[in-house]
C-alpha positions in Angstrom: 0.6 16.2 -9.6 1.4 14.2 -6.6 -1.6 14.0 -4.3 -0.1 11.7 -1.6 3.4 10.5 -0.7 3.5 7.4 1.5 7.0 6.2 2.7 7.4 3.2 4.9 10.9 2.0 6.2 13.0 4.3 4.2 15.8 6.1 6.1 14.2 8.3 8.9 10.7 7.5 7.7 9.1 4.6 9.7 5.6 5.2 8.4 5.1 8.7 6.8 2.4 10.2 4.8 2.3 13.7 3.1 -0.7 15.2 1.3 1.1 18.1 -0.7 -0.8 21.2 -1.3 -2.0 21.4 -5.0 -0.3 24.8 -5.5 2.9 25.1 -3.6 4.9 23.3 -1.1 7.9 24.5 0.9 9.9 22.0 2.9 11.4 23.7 6.0 13.4 21.9 8.8 16.7 21.6 10.5 19.6 19.4 9.5 18.7 15.7 9.3 14.9 16.5 9.4 14.2 14.6 6.4 13.8 17.1 3.6 16.4 15.6 1.3 15.3 12.2 2.2 11.8 13.0 1.1 13.1 14.2 -2.2 15.2 11.1 -2.6 12.2 9.0 -2.0 10.2 10.7 -4.6 13.0 10.4 -7.1 13.3 6.7 -6.4 9.7 6.1 -6.9 9.5 8.1 -10.1 12.6 6.9 -11.9 14.5 4.3 -9.7 17.5 6.6 -9.4 19.1 8.4 -6.5 21.9 10.9 -7.0 21.9 10.0 -10.7 22.6 6.4 -10.1 20.3 3.4 -10.3 18.8 1.8 -7.2 20.9 -1.3 -8.0 24.1 0.6 -7.7 23.1 2.4 -4.5 21.0 0.0 -2.5 22.6 -0.4 0.8 21.7 -1.2 4.5 21.6 2.5 5.5 18.4 2.9 3.5 16.4 0.9 6.1 14.7 2.6 8.9 16.8 2.2 12.0 13.8 2.0 14.4 12.2 -0.8 12.3 15.6 -2.6 12.2 15.9 -2.3 16.1 12.4 -3.7 16.4 13.4 -6.6 14.1 16.6 -7.3 16.1 14.6 -7.2 19.4 12.0 -9.6 18.2 14.7 -11.9 16.8 16.6 -11.8 20.2 13.3 -12.7 21.9 13.1 -15.8 19.8 10.4 -14.6 17.5 10.5 -14.9 13.7 9.5 -11.4 12.4 9.6 -10.5 8.7 12.7 -8.8 7.4 12.4 -5.1 7.1 11.1 -3.7 3.8 11.0 -0.3 2.1 7.9 1.0 0.4 7.6 4.4 -1.4 4.2 5.1 -3.0 3.3 8.2 -4.9 -0.4 8.8 -5.6 -1.1 11.1 -8.6 -3.9 13.3 -9.6 -6.7 11.6 -11.5 -5.9 13.4 -14.8 -6.8 11.8 -18.2 -3.2 11.7 -19.3 -2.3 9.7 -16.2 -4.9 7.0 -16.6 -2.2 4.6 -18.0 -0.8 4.5 -14.4 -4.3 3.9 -12.8 -4.7 1.1 -10.4 -5.7 0.0 -6.9 -2.5 -1.9 -5.9 -1.6 0.4 -3.0 -1.8 0.5 0.8 -4.6 2.9 0.9 -7.5 1.8 3.2 -10.2 1.8 2.0 -8.7 0.9 -1.4 -8.1 3.9 -3.5 -8.0 3.4 -7.3 -5.9 6.2 -8.8 -2.9 6.8 -11.0 0.3 6.2 -9.1 3.8 4.6 -9.0 5.7 2.8 -6.3 9.0 1.4 -5.3 9.2 -1.6 -3.0 12.3 -3.3 -1.7 11.6 -6.8 -0.1 13.1 -10.2 0.4 13.3 -12.4 -2.7 11.8 -15.8 -2.0 14.2 -17.5 -4.4 17.0 -16.6 -1.9 15.0 -17.8 1.2 17.6 -20.5 2.0 20.4 -17.9 2.0 18.4 -15.6 4.2 17.5 -18.4 6.6 21.2 -19.3 6.9 22.1 -15.6 7.5 19.3 -15.3 10.2 20.8 -18.3 12.1 24.1 -16.5 12.4 24.7 -14.3 15.4 23.2 -10.8 14.8 26.0 -8.7 16.5 26.9 -7.0 13.3 23.2 -6.0 12.9 23.2 -4.5 16.3 26.7 -2.9 16.1 26.0 -1.1 12.9 22.3 -0.2 13.7 21.5 -0.7 10.1 19.1 -3.1 8.5 21.0 -5.7 6.7 24.6 -6.7 5.9 25.5 -7.0 2.3 25.0 -10.7 2.2 21.3 -10.3 3.3 20.7 -7.2 1.2 21.9 -9.2 -1.9 18.8 -11.4 -1.5 16.2 -8.5 -1.9 13.9 -7.7 -4.8 13.6 -4.0 -6.0 10.2 -3.8 -7.6 8.7 -0.6 -9.2 5.8 0.4 -11.5 6.1 3.0 -14.2 4.1 3.7 -17.3 2.2 0.5 -17.8 5.3 -1.6 -16.9 6.6 -3.2 -13.8 10.2 -3.6 -13.1 11.5 -6.5 -11.1 15.2 -6.5 -10.4 16.8 -9.4 -8.5 20.1 -8.6 -6.8 21.7 -12.0 -6.9 25.3 -11.3 -5.7 26.9 -8.7 -3.6 27.8 -5.8 -6.1 26.2 -7.4 -9.1 22.7 -7.9 -10.3 20.7 -9.4 -13.0 19.4 -7.3 -15.7 16.0 -5.5 -15.2 13.1 -7.7 -16.5 10.3 -5.6 -17.9 6.9 -7.1 -18.2 3.6 -5.4 -19.2 1.4 -4.7 -16.1 -1.9 -6.5 -16.1 
């Protein structure tokens, strides 16, 4: 069972925490309140898929939180060098015996909370720093005009990292519309 959902930078969720009831949860809200987005986030963290398609096929600028993007643009316009927006989705799971293979303390909980869990993080790929630096030197009108996080050229230089069942998945999106194959490695 999921004991906590933490979403940062994904769609409408700038920094969101939900501690589900152990028995039953009912999501109620108007249109665009975030009910479906919450379910998408959980699905992404659990299986790296959204709408039946892999995160690699679906990753796009509209996933990034608009408010965080606007803050990024404002800081860049003011001459500062803020970090590019990221997406983090963490699912903390109940401390059951059968979930101990997912146990760890690599999460954002303060104080550190060792527990079973999974996460999905989308962040800049350092191997493509030159490309990102060049893109950031260019005028950012398209950034502002669209109100989204990144154009495809910058989004192409992001990692998608996730943890699942004793393995970590690192996927490098190396070209617009294409990607390297997932690289699986045992978690320490």
